[in-house]
N, C-alpha and C positions, 0 to 999 in steps of 0.2 A: 504494500500500500504506500502510495506517495501522495503528498499534498503540497499545495502552494497557495499563497495569498497574492491576489492581483487586483490592481485598480482598474475600473471600467473605463475604457477609452472612448466609446461612442458618445458623441455630444448629447444625444437624447437618451442615454442610458440603454438598458437592455430591453428595448421595446420589440415589437413583432419581428422585424427583419433580422437584427443581430441575434435575437433569441432563437429564431428559426435556424440560423446557421450554426449556432452553438449546440442546440439540442440535437440537430441532425448529426453533427460530428460526434457528440457523446454517444448517441444510439449506435452509430456505425462502428464505433471503436470495439464493441464486444466486451468492454469492461464495465464494471459497476462504477458509476460516476455520480458524485453528489456535488451540489453547489450550496454554499451557505453565506448569506449576507452577514456582515459583522453584527452581532447581537440577535441574529435570527436562528432558525432551525435549519438543518441540512435538508435538502429536497432532492429528488431524483432529477439529475441533469438532463435526462432524455425526455422529460415531460415539459412541453412548451407551456402548458397551463401552470404547472408548479413553478417554473422559472419566472414567468411574467408576473405571477402572483406575489413574488418576492418584492416587487417594486424597486428594482435595482436601478439607480440613477448614475449619471456621469460622475466619475470620481469616487464612487462607493468602492469599498474593498470587499471582496468575496474570497472565500476559501474553496478551492477545488480539491476533491479527494478522488483518486482513481485507484481501484482495486481490481487486479486481475489483468491478464493479457499483457500487451506491451505498455506497461504503466507509464514509463518515463516519456516515451514518444507521444502517447495520448495526452499526457499532461502538458507537454510542450505545445502541442497543436491547439489545445483548448485555451491555454493561457494567451497564445498569440491571437486567437479569435477575440478574446475578451479585451485585450489591451489595444486592439486596433480600432480606429474611429471609422465605423461603417456608415456614418452619416455625412462623410465628406462629399 
């Protein structure tokens, strides 16, 4: 199991488009992946409804936990998606 905390890069936070990219990547990884907003509870990162319900805004910090499969590669890919501004 690996984890990392990352700051959200998208100008408008983790809304529909960046959340879709993130949840699709989490689901495709074949790993168990959770995302947790600072002060919140961890949720299934492959569930777009659970991710959007977190209300994650630009600059918020979230912790990603990946368990199983190619953990480090999956974590690196997901961190890259979250730290990129998809609203440019």
